[in-house]
One Martini backbone bead per residue (centre of mass of N, CA, C, O) as a GRO file, in nm:
protein
  444
    1MET     BB    1  22.065   6.802  37.807
    2THR     BB    2  22.029   7.074  37.972
    3ARG     BB    3  21.846   7.226  38.208
    4HIS     BB    4  21.834   7.502  38.067
    5LYS     BB    5  21.743   7.401  37.786
    6GLY     BB    6  21.488   7.252  37.880
    7TYR     BB    7  21.344   7.499  37.995
    8ALA     BB    8  21.339   7.665  37.734
    9LEU     BB    9  21.172   7.461  37.570
   10LEU     BB   10  20.922   7.460  37.751
   11CYS     BB   11  20.856   7.761  37.715
   12ALA     BB   12  20.815   7.752  37.411
   13VAL     BB   13  20.580   7.553  37.409
   14VAL     BB   14  20.384   7.716  37.584
   15ALA     BB   15  20.376   7.966  37.400
   16LEU     BB   16  20.261   7.820  37.154
   17VAL     BB   17  19.995   7.726  37.280
   18VAL     BB   18  19.886   8.007  37.352
   19ALA     BB   19  19.889   8.124  37.065
   20LEU     BB   20  19.700   7.915  36.936
   21SER     BB   21  19.455   7.963  37.119
   22ALA     BB   22  19.415   8.261  37.046
   23ALA     BB   23  19.373   8.217  36.743
   24ILE     BB   24  19.121   8.039  36.760
   25TYR     BB   25  18.941   8.243  36.905
   26ALA     BB   26  18.963   8.470  36.696
   27VAL     BB   27  18.827   8.315  36.465
   28ALA     BB   28  18.553   8.256  36.611
   29ALA     BB   29  18.508   8.591  36.676
   30ALA     BB   30  18.527   8.703  36.406
   31ASP     BB   31  18.492   8.900  36.151
   32HIS     BB   32  18.340   8.913  35.804
   33GLY     BB   33  18.412   9.221  35.833
   34PRO     BB   34  18.311   9.502  35.937
   35GLY     BB   35  18.328   9.624  36.252
   36PRO     BB   36  18.200   9.787  36.551
   37ARG     BB   37  18.485   9.922  36.652
   38GLY     BB   38  18.525  10.134  36.456
   39GLY     BB   39  18.626  10.450  36.582
   40SER     BB   40  18.620  10.380  36.885
   41ALA     BB   41  18.623  10.386  37.199
   42LEU     BB   42  18.756  10.218  37.459
   43ALA     BB   43  18.698   9.979  37.679
   44VAL     BB   44  18.728   9.897  38.035
   45PRO     BB   45  18.803   9.622  38.193
   46ALA     BB   46  18.777   9.423  38.442
   47ALA     BB   47  18.800   9.167  38.614
   48PRO     BB   48  18.796   8.846  38.548
   49ARG     BB   49  18.611   8.576  38.484
   50GLY     BB   50  18.544   8.199  38.539
   51ASP     BB   51  18.238   8.093  38.410
   52GLY     BB   52  18.199   8.084  38.085
   53SER     BB   53  17.958   8.283  37.979
   54ALA     BB   54  18.157   8.380  37.717
   55ALA     BB   55  18.170   8.172  37.514
   56PRO     BB   56  18.239   8.078  37.227
   57ALA     BB   57  18.100   8.053  36.948
   58SER     BB   58  18.035   7.941  36.672
   59THR     BB   59  18.008   7.913  36.342
   60GLY     BB   60  18.050   8.159  36.073
   61VAL     BB   61  17.872   8.467  36.032
   62TRP     BB   62  17.880   8.796  36.087
   63VAL     BB   63  17.573   8.974  36.165
   64GLY     BB   64  17.314   9.186  36.144
   65THR     BB   65  16.988   9.181  36.324
   66TRP     BB   66  17.025   9.460  36.484
   67GLY     BB   67  16.949   9.824  36.507
   68ALA     BB   68  17.043  10.153  36.666
   69SER     BB   69  17.084  10.474  36.662
   70PRO     BB   70  17.239  10.710  36.823
   71VAL     BB   71  17.103  11.038  36.912
   72GLY     BB   72  17.125  11.103  37.238
   73GLY     BB   73  17.039  11.262  37.527
   74GLU     BB   74  16.828  11.196  37.768
   75PRO     BB   75  16.590  11.359  37.896
   76GLY     BB   76  16.638  11.376  38.257
   77THR     BB   77  16.950  11.223  38.283
   78GLU     BB   78  17.190  11.414  38.366
   79THR     BB   79  17.228  11.324  38.674
   80THR     BB   80  17.129  10.999  38.721
   81GLY     BB   81  17.024  10.847  38.501
   82MET     BB   82  17.040  10.475  38.562
   83ALA     BB   83  17.099  10.455  38.852
   84GLY     BB   84  17.012  10.154  39.012
   85ARG     BB   85  16.915  10.030  38.733
   86THR     BB   86  16.739   9.816  38.511
   87VAL     BB   87  16.784   9.759  38.170
   88ARG     BB   88  16.527   9.625  37.936
   89ASN     BB   89  16.578   9.541  37.620
   90ILE     BB   90  16.374   9.519  37.324
   91VAL     BB   91  16.438   9.311  37.038
   92HIS     BB   92  16.442   9.240  36.678
   93THR     BB   93  16.492   8.989  36.463
   94SER     BB   94  16.597   8.893  36.129
   95VAL     BB   95  16.815   8.684  36.221
   96GLY     BB   96  16.987   8.397  36.299
   97GLY     BB   97  17.181   8.202  36.553
   98THR     BB   98  17.457   8.058  36.769
   99GLY     BB   99  17.542   8.359  36.826
  100ALA     BB  100  17.626   8.654  37.038
  101ARG     BB  101  17.628   9.024  37.038
  102VAL     BB  102  17.694   9.350  37.182
  103THR     BB  103  17.627   9.708  37.178
  104LEU     BB  104  17.752   9.974  37.379
  105SER     BB  105  17.664  10.322  37.458
  106ASN     BB  106  17.842  10.657  37.546
  107LEU     BB  107  17.823  10.904  37.349
  108TYR     BB  108  17.638  11.114  37.554
  109GLY     BB  109  17.816  11.103  37.781
  110THR     BB  110  18.002  11.270  38.066
  111ARG     BB  111  18.065  10.989  38.188
  112PRO     BB  112  18.144  10.705  38.289
  113LEU     BB  113  18.030  10.376  38.202
  114THR     BB  114  17.928  10.136  38.447
  115VAL     BB  115  17.898   9.788  38.392
  116THR     BB  116  17.828   9.506  38.612
  117HIS     BB  117  17.568   9.396  38.448
  118ALA     BB  118  17.495   9.144  38.184
  119THR     BB  119  17.235   9.029  37.955
  120LEU     BB  120  17.106   8.752  37.750
  121ALA     BB  121  16.788   8.678  37.577
  122VAL     BB  122  16.508   8.517  37.514
  123ALA     BB  123  16.196   8.582  37.481
  124ALA     BB  124  15.885   8.467  37.604
  125GLY     BB  125  15.665   8.657  37.532
  126GLY     BB  126  15.390   8.882  37.526
  127HIS     BB  127  15.527   9.166  37.572
  128GLY     BB  128  15.748   9.122  37.792
  129ALA     BB  129  16.022   9.078  38.042
  130ALA     BB  130  16.051   8.792  37.996
  131THR     BB  131  16.226   8.484  37.978
  132ALA     BB  132  16.332   8.215  37.837
  133PRO     BB  133  16.398   7.922  37.938
  134GLY     BB  134  16.753   7.875  37.931
  135THR     BB  135  16.864   8.164  37.774
  136LEU     BB  136  17.037   8.293  37.982
  137ARG     BB  137  17.319   8.526  37.949
  138ARG     BB  138  17.620   8.622  38.040
  139LEU     BB  139  17.806   8.912  38.001
  140THR     BB  140  18.118   8.999  37.851
  141PHE     BB  141  18.437   9.203  37.859
  142GLY     BB  142  18.721   9.074  37.811
  143GLY     BB  143  18.622   8.861  38.052
  144ALA     BB  144  18.438   9.073  38.194
  145ALA     BB  145  18.164   9.180  38.385
  146THR     BB  146  18.303   9.456  38.387
  147VAL     BB  147  18.245   9.784  38.233
  148THR     BB  148  18.411  10.079  38.094
  149VAL     BB  149  18.268  10.362  37.933
  150PRO     BB  150  18.354  10.621  37.777
  151PRO     BB  151  18.303  10.913  37.674
  152GLY     BB  152  18.205  10.850  37.338
  153GLY     BB  153  18.175  10.543  37.363
  154GLN     BB  154  18.221  10.185  37.307
  155THR     BB  155  18.104   9.834  37.337
  156VAL     BB  156  18.189   9.487  37.293
  157SER     BB  157  18.098   9.188  37.341
  158ASP     BB  158  18.125   8.886  37.401
  159PRO     BB  159  18.062   8.590  37.286
  160VAL     BB  160  17.765   8.385  37.284
  161ALA     BB  161  17.609   8.086  37.332
  162LEU     BB  162  17.309   8.101  37.123
  163ALA     BB  163  16.989   8.036  37.020
  164VAL     BB  164  16.882   8.260  36.770
  165PRO     BB  165  16.600   8.355  36.648
  166HIS     BB  166  16.415   8.443  36.405
  167ASP     BB  167  16.167   8.656  36.443
  168SER     BB  168  16.252   8.773  36.739
  169ASP     BB  169  16.283   8.832  37.076
  170VAL     BB  170  16.527   9.021  37.261
  171VAL     BB  171  16.710   9.034  37.573
  172VAL     BB  172  16.871   9.329  37.721
  173SER     BB  173  17.063   9.362  38.022
  174THR     BB  174  17.143   9.647  38.241
  175TYR     BB  175  17.382   9.755  38.504
  176ALA     BB  176  17.416  10.076  38.680
  177PRO     BB  177  17.528  10.227  38.979
  178ALA     BB  178  17.610  10.482  38.806
  179SER     BB  179  17.637  10.782  38.664
  180SER     BB  180  17.696  10.915  38.311
  181GLY     BB  181  17.470  11.082  38.261
  182PRO     BB  182  17.352  11.097  37.980
  183VAL     BB  183  17.149  10.886  37.805
  184THR     BB  184  17.196  10.681  37.557
  185TYR     BB  185  16.957  10.709  37.281
  186HIS     BB  186  16.644  10.585  37.125
  187PRO     BB  187  16.331  10.726  37.094
  188HIS     BB  188  16.185  10.561  36.831
  189ALA     BB  189  16.117  10.240  36.880
  190ARG     BB  190  15.832  10.093  36.877
  191GLN     BB  191  15.915   9.965  37.168
  192THR     BB  192  15.887   9.790  37.456
  193SER     BB  193  16.048   9.856  37.754
  194TYR     BB  194  16.245   9.809  38.066
  195VAL     BB  195  16.232   9.873  38.435
  196ALA     BB  196  16.439   9.829  38.734
  197ASP     BB  197  16.493   9.820  39.057
  198GLY     BB  198  16.794   9.737  39.059
  199GLU     BB  199  16.938   9.410  39.032
  200HIS     BB  200  16.794   9.212  38.730
  201THR     BB  201  16.947   9.060  38.493
  202ALA     BB  202  16.885   8.738  38.593
  203ASP     BB  203  16.589   8.755  38.541
  204GLU     BB  204  16.325   8.571  38.412
  205SER     BB  205  16.142   8.744  38.533
  206GLY     BB  206  15.919   9.045  38.509
  207ALA     BB  207  15.829   9.157  38.795
  208ALA     BB  208  16.049   9.396  38.846
  209TYR     BB  209  15.935   9.534  38.572
  210THR     BB  210  15.751   9.828  38.626
  211GLY     BB  211  15.888   9.974  38.398
  212THR     BB  212  15.848  10.182  38.107
  213THR     BB  213  15.958  10.221  37.754
  214VAL     BB  214  16.019  10.394  37.422
  215HIS     BB  215  16.322  10.326  37.458
  216TRP     BB  216  16.661  10.293  37.375
  217ARG     BB  217  16.933  10.191  37.594
  218TYR     BB  218  17.274  10.182  37.492
  219LEU     BB  219  17.167  10.000  37.274
  220THR     BB  220  17.288   9.942  36.913
  221ALA     BB  221  17.354   9.617  36.893
  222LEU     BB  222  17.287   9.295  36.717
  223ASP     BB  223  17.474   9.007  36.677
  224VAL     BB  224  17.527   8.718  36.462
  225LEU     BB  225  17.624   8.371  36.448
  226GLY     BB  226  17.619   8.204  36.121
  227THR     BB  227  17.430   8.050  35.827
  228GLU     BB  228  17.167   8.215  35.748
  229ALA     BB  229  17.370   8.446  35.671
  230GLU     BB  230  17.596   8.650  35.444
  231GLY     BB  231  17.485   8.936  35.550
  232THR     BB  232  17.435   9.297  35.540
  233VAL     BB  233  17.162   9.530  35.556
  234VAL     BB  234  17.137   9.884  35.540
  235ALA     BB  235  16.914  10.130  35.677
  236LEU     BB  236  16.942  10.469  35.570
  237GLY     BB  237  16.766  10.726  35.759
  238ASP     BB  238  16.479  10.849  35.872
  239SER     BB  239  16.164  10.840  35.998
  240ILE     BB  240  16.070  10.644  35.773
  241THR     BB  241  16.274  10.425  35.861
  242ASP     BB  242  16.217  10.427  36.171
  243GLY     BB  243  15.892  10.419  36.208
  244VAL     BB  244  15.712  10.639  36.381
  245THR     BB  245  15.405  10.525  36.266
  246ALA     BB  246  15.418  10.256  36.359
  247THR     BB  247  15.313   9.998  36.513
  248ALA     BB  248  15.347   9.904  36.817
  249ASP     BB  249  15.487   9.594  36.871
  250ALA     BB  250  15.485   9.488  36.531
  251ASP     BB  251  15.700   9.515  36.308
  252ARG     BB  252  15.623   9.760  36.048
  253ARG     BB  253  15.857   9.847  35.922
  254TRP     BB  254  16.020   9.836  35.629
  255PRO     BB  255  16.266   9.663  35.728
  256ASP     BB  256  16.091   9.436  35.846
  257VAL     BB  257  15.957   9.352  35.579
  258LEU     BB  258  16.216   9.288  35.432
  259ALA     BB  259  16.297   9.055  35.617
  260ASP     BB  260  16.054   8.882  35.550
  261ARG     BB  261  16.114   8.852  35.247
  262LEU     BB  262  16.391   8.717  35.270
  263ARG     BB  263  16.294   8.468  35.428
  264ALA     BB  264  16.082   8.370  35.224
  265ALA     BB  265  16.280   8.327  34.993
  266ALA     BB  266  16.454   8.115  35.137
  267ARG     BB  267  16.223   7.905  35.191
  268SER     BB  268  16.153   7.876  34.872
  269GLY     BB  269  16.448   7.867  34.716
  270ALA     BB  270  16.535   8.125  34.629
  271ASP     BB  271  16.772   8.335  34.457
  272ALA     BB  272  16.846   8.507  34.732
  273PRO     BB  273  16.945   8.704  34.952
  274ARG     BB  274  17.122   8.661  35.277
  275TYR     BB  275  17.003   8.887  35.524
  276GLY     BB  276  17.054   9.112  35.749
  277VAL     BB  277  16.861   9.372  35.917
  278VAL     BB  278  16.941   9.725  35.956
  279ASN     BB  279  16.816  10.001  36.147
  280GLU     BB  280  16.933  10.352  36.062
  281GLY     BB  281  16.712  10.542  36.176
  282ILE     BB  282  16.642  10.907  36.200
  283SER     BB  283  16.473  11.149  36.320
  284GLY     BB  284  16.549  11.429  36.115
  285ASN     BB  285  16.748  11.346  35.918
  286ARG     BB  286  17.044  11.452  35.738
  287VAL     BB  287  17.289  11.549  35.502
  288LEU     BB  288  17.392  11.871  35.575
  289ALA     BB  289  17.307  11.834  35.895
  290ASP     BB  290  17.314  11.867  36.214
  291ASP     BB  291  17.143  11.767  36.533
  292PRO     BB  292  17.135  11.787  36.871
  293SER     BB  293  16.836  11.622  36.886
  294ARG     BB  294  16.901  11.417  36.601
  295GLY     BB  295  17.183  11.391  36.533
  296ALA     BB  296  17.380  11.292  36.301
  297SER     BB  297  17.455  11.298  36.000
  298GLY     BB  298  17.495  11.087  35.753
  299PRO     BB  299  17.805  11.139  35.708
  300HIS     BB  300  17.882  11.142  36.027
  301ARG     BB  301  17.751  10.824  36.064
  302PHE     BB  302  17.854  10.619  35.849
  303ALA     BB  303  18.086  10.469  35.988
  304ARG     BB  304  17.911  10.356  36.222
  305ASP     BB  305  17.620  10.261  36.075
  306VAL     BB  306  17.773  10.106  35.832
  307LEU     BB  307  18.084  10.035  35.838
  308GLY     BB  308  18.045   9.917  36.151
  309ARG     BB  309  17.909   9.686  36.039
  310PRO     BB  310  17.875   9.354  35.972
  311ASN     BB  311  17.907   9.245  35.660
  312VAL     BB  312  17.847   9.458  35.441
  313LYS     BB  313  17.675   9.476  35.119
  314VAL     BB  314  17.426   9.683  35.171
  315VAL     BB  315  17.282  10.011  35.109
  316ILE     BB  316  16.993  10.198  35.207
  317ILE     BB  317  16.894  10.521  35.088
  318ASP     BB  318  16.678  10.770  35.284
  319LEU     BB  319  16.756  11.095  35.198
  320GLY     BB  320  16.636  11.470  35.210
  321VAL     BB  321  16.367  11.579  35.324
  322ASN     BB  322  16.485  11.749  35.569
  323ASP     BB  323  16.649  11.946  35.393
  324ILE     BB  324  16.384  12.073  35.287
  325LEU     BB  325  16.198  12.124  35.548
  326ARG     BB  326  16.444  12.275  35.733
  327ASP     BB  327  16.476  12.493  35.538
  328PRO     BB  328  16.404  12.829  35.545
  329GLY     BB  329  16.430  12.816  35.252
  330ARG     BB  330  16.581  12.701  34.963
  331ALA     BB  331  16.693  12.425  34.883
  332ASP     BB  332  16.979  12.263  34.750
  333PRO     BB  333  16.987  12.013  34.525
  334ASP     BB  334  17.294  11.991  34.467
  335ALA     BB  335  17.382  11.950  34.762
  336ILE     BB  336  17.225  11.694  34.819
  337LEU     BB  337  17.350  11.523  34.589
  338ALA     BB  338  17.643  11.552  34.684
  339GLY     BB  339  17.601  11.414  34.957
  340LEU     BB  340  17.506  11.140  34.842
  341ARG     BB  341  17.766  11.084  34.674
  342THR     BB  342  17.949  11.063  34.918
  343LEU     BB  343  17.825  10.807  35.034
  344VAL     BB  344  17.878  10.628  34.790
  345ALA     BB  345  18.187  10.652  34.787
  346ARG     BB  346  18.227  10.525  35.071
  347ALA     BB  347  18.102  10.255  35.003
  348HIS     BB  348  18.281  10.176  34.760
  349ALA     BB  349  18.552  10.172  34.926
  350ARG     BB  350  18.409   9.897  35.074
  351GLY     BB  351  18.225   9.726  34.866
  352ILE     BB  352  17.938   9.877  34.868
  353LYS     BB  353  17.622   9.874  34.787
  354VAL     BB  354  17.378  10.117  34.637
  355VAL     BB  355  17.054  10.196  34.740
  356GLY     BB  356  16.823  10.435  34.618
  357SER     BB  357  16.582  10.684  34.698
  358THR     BB  358  16.315  10.843  34.659
  359LEU     BB  359  16.116  11.114  34.743
  360THR     BB  360  15.847  11.162  34.927
  361PRO     BB  361  15.554  11.291  34.977
  362PHE     BB  362  15.408  11.624  35.151
  363ARG     BB  363  15.135  11.713  35.101
  364GLY     BB  364  14.988  11.875  35.398
  365HIS     BB  365  15.216  11.939  35.543
  366ARG     BB  366  15.342  12.192  35.739
  367GLY     BB  367  15.613  12.209  35.534
  368TYR     BB  368  15.469  12.286  35.288
  369ARG     BB  369  15.588  12.395  34.960
  370ALA     BB  370  15.632  12.470  34.639
  371ASP     BB  371  15.948  12.499  34.646
  372ARG     BB  372  15.992  12.222  34.786
  373GLU     BB  373  15.868  12.052  34.565
  374ASP     BB  374  16.075  12.130  34.350
  375VAL     BB  375  16.317  12.000  34.489
  376ARG     BB  376  16.215  11.713  34.502
  377ARG     BB  377  16.189  11.680  34.195
  378LEU     BB  378  16.487  11.732  34.121
  379VAL     BB  379  16.606  11.501  34.286
  380ASN     BB  380  16.442  11.271  34.154
  381ASP     BB  381  16.535  11.314  33.864
  382ALA     BB  382  16.835  11.252  33.922
  383ILE     BB  383  16.800  10.968  34.038
  384ARG     BB  384  16.654  10.841  33.788
  385ALA     BB  385  16.894  10.917  33.580
  386GLY     BB  386  17.137  10.877  33.739
  387GLY     BB  387  17.458  10.912  33.913
  388VAL     BB  388  17.412  10.825  34.224
  389TYR     BB  389  17.324  10.528  34.216
  390ASP     BB  390  17.327  10.197  34.142
  391THR     BB  391  17.023  10.186  34.244
  392VAL     BB  392  16.657  10.214  34.232
  393VAL     BB  393  16.397  10.309  34.457
  394ASP     BB  394  16.049  10.408  34.407
  395PHE     BB  395  15.883  10.548  34.658
  396ASP     BB  396  15.720  10.767  34.524
  397GLN     BB  397  15.559  10.588  34.325
  398ALA     BB  398  15.444  10.390  34.546
  399LEU     BB  399  15.290  10.639  34.731
  400ARG     BB  400  15.151  10.809  34.539
  401ASP     BB  401  14.903  10.998  34.413
  402PRO     BB  402  14.767  10.974  34.100
  403TYR     BB  403  14.591  11.256  34.139
  404ASP     BB  404  14.847  11.360  34.344
  405PRO     BB  405  15.192  11.352  34.339
  406ARG     BB  406  15.232  11.542  34.606
  407SER     BB  407  15.087  11.297  34.744
  408LEU     BB  408  14.969  11.072  34.940
  409ARG     BB  409  14.814  10.803  34.954
  410PRO     BB  410  14.567  10.764  35.175
  411GLU     BB  411  14.640  10.457  35.269
  412TYR     BB  412  14.960  10.560  35.316
  413ASP     BB  413  14.860  10.758  35.539
  414SER     BB  414  14.893  10.841  35.878
  415GLY     BB  415  14.796  11.182  35.879
  416ASP     BB  416  15.061  11.388  35.824
  417HIS     BB  417  15.164  11.372  35.510
  418LEU     BB  418  15.459  11.196  35.546
  419HIS     BB  419  15.394  10.938  35.697
  420PRO     BB  420  15.341  10.621  35.692
  421SER     BB  421  15.169  10.356  35.705
  422ASP     BB  422  15.169  10.030  35.734
  423LEU     BB  423  15.100   9.996  35.432
  424GLY     BB  424  15.319  10.183  35.332
  425TYR     BB  425  15.562  10.024  35.439
  426ARG     BB  426  15.499   9.768  35.281
  427THR     BB  427  15.517   9.898  35.000
  428MET     BB  428  15.811   9.974  35.016
  429ALA     BB  429  15.928   9.687  35.051
  430GLU     BB  430  15.788   9.579  34.780
  431ALA     BB  431  15.957   9.777  34.584
  432LEU     BB  432  16.185   9.594  34.630
  433ASP     BB  433  16.439   9.438  34.462
  434LEU     BB  434  16.610   9.167  34.561
  435GLU     BB  435  16.825   9.165  34.333
  436ASP     BB  436  16.938   9.455  34.408
  437LEU     BB  437  17.076   9.332  34.684
  438ARG     BB  438  17.292   9.220  34.524
  439SER     BB  439  17.606   9.208  34.528
  440SER     BB  440  17.869   9.229  34.324
  441ALA     BB  441  18.032   9.001  34.454
  442ALA     BB  442  17.803   8.789  34.456
  443ARG     BB  443  17.743   8.795  34.148
  444ALA     BB  444  18.045   8.712  34.068
   0.00000   0.00000   0.00000
């Protein structure tokens, strides 16, 4: 063999080894279903680190354990954003795993968002900003510690190996030295998060986090890799799904209670679906119209908030009340139903089962009118009759006052005659038949 041929053979062997290594990593980190990157602008990573902090996670299935839809640009952040401060978001898991990744969004920013430091950890507990000892992991993006997210874009971190417990709080900290303009946020978190002056992403202590917030900033998803769950169920809705009247820092929204039920069924050995639960509720959300201060409509955000979540098996849709309440005239029930059917068709195109809810009562609310009640009744009649969703959960029947079906039952009313109390949210979750959440593919 000549020296030239030997060198060529050596190069070929090296190339093969590199290709195989890349393939193995890709399999370890790949989604087993639609991933969160679909349809988003790409982030640009800076120079890579070599500290191994974002090592590939273990094996299993990627599922959503928490989510929050980006709603808009946070008022008052247009000029300075969160420049020079560390944002420490606290989120609650529905299922656990052996690896994790996050999605950061600059959807409503007007300039590039450059994050130079980001970490993930299990919370220490006690509703504070501290992290559990030994759980803090540095996040990287394409191997780099620094990532730049263009206006309107989002980025997904590399997976990190970390035992993430179910039904627990997780801490995600980000530091941006410069402003990206308005901070992309979710306003009705019902969860206290924290802010520190300066760069404190690697702090296990919460001492530097002297500021608090009721918003989630930049962070829109936490996914886990593992064997605890086989898929994701997405709750797509408005403020009733968002849980705007649920007790703060108590995880009592109806999707939270649904996650509790699914875990309890799994522990009991029942043959029930094993899903992570992702809450994609937005206060004021509609089927037929966007709202500059309340985010994109259900159809306009469906690709991002449902199809873009990992390994989605089922979506539960609770939308339509705001189309009735916010229409200055009499809303068209046929238009609302047509919009809902559009969502169902898009889900079916991706093999996702759709559970739809009836619309709950609101007599006594400031937006109540007799003609609006008529529209709600017509929409509910059509939903119950079939032809809209694959299966129906009757939230209206579960919550209404038997002596006045136009109203919420008093103990289920938060006081504004539209949004449920904690007990009302629990009743909604308990109205769901867990067997109805089994996807067609899983049942087959």
